[in-house]
N, C-alpha and C positions, 0 to 999 in steps of 0.2 A: 353334133358340133354346140346344141343349144345347151346341154348339159355342162358343157367346158366351160362356157362364157365365163369371164373374171376370173378365171384359174388358169395359171401357167404351169405347165408340165414341164419339168425340166429331165432330158436325160442323160443318165450317167453314162459316161465313155470312160473307156481306158485312160483316156489323157486327161480326165481329172482326178485320176489319183493319184495322191501323193507319193512320191518317191520313197521309199525305205531309207531309214537314217542309217548312216555308214556304221558299221559294227566298231562297237569301240574295245577297247582293251584294257585301259587302266583304271584309273581311279576316276571316279566321277559322282556327282551328287546323286543321293538316292531317288527312287521313284518317290513323288511330293514334295519334294525338297528343294527350293530355289532360292538365290541372292537376290536382295532386293533393294535398289538404290536409283531412285527416279531420276536423280544427276548428280555432277560431282559435288555441288553445293549442298547438297540434301547431305544430313548428316543425323544417326549415323545410320553406317549401312546395318542390314535386317538381315537374318536368315529366317524363313518363312515355310513351315511344315505344320500339317495336321492341325491349322488352325491355330497354330501358338507363332509368335514372333519371338527372336532372341536377337538383342543388341549385340551387334560383333564391332569390337577396335578395327583398327585398317589391316594389323598384320593378318588377323583370324579372316577378315574379307580377301585381301591379296590370296592367301592358302588357299580358300575354297573356291577363290576364283579360277587359279590353276586346275581344280578339279574337275576336267571337261570332258574327260574320257580319254584324250589324246596320250597322254603323258602316264607313266610309270609312277609310283611311289618314290622311287630315287631319285627319276628328273623332277617329281616337285620338288624335291627337298634340295638337289642341287639350284633349280632356278631362282626357288625361292630364299636360300641362304647368300645370293650373291651378293648381296647387301653389306654381308659380315666375310670380308673375306678370308679371315681366318678359321672359317666355318663354325663358330661359338655359336650359332643358331640353329644348326642342324641337329642339334638332340632335340631341342623346342619345336622345331617343326614337326618331327617325327613322334614326340609326346601328342603333340596337338593330333595331328593325324590320327592316332593311335584312338586317343579320344572322341575324335567326331567318327570316328567308324563305331565304337563302341554305344556312341548316341544314336547310331542309325543314320547322320547327317549323309554318310559319303560310303560307297562299295567299293570294293578293290578287284574289278573282273580280272586283273592278271593271274590274282592267286583263287581264284576258283578256278573249279575240274569239271 
């Protein structure tokens, strides 16, 4: 008892373990990549990875915010292009997702075998 004085011992229990994250199947940000915006008033939104910061415009931020692993590539394109009823943005959104994947910002778990 004397040796333990001043030190707290915390027993690890099963209840303290974190629950596993749900398995995602779609497009998501790559490991170590995150979107940063402290508040809605903060301009501009940033993409942060490997110590680098990339300034994003609102459209890029909105598309990358949809990349949470719960949507397929097609669902992201459909949801993001709802602003243009004629679907004119679909090709641009698809090209942006291609570029983001090439740069290593996002991964598509739906296409992995």
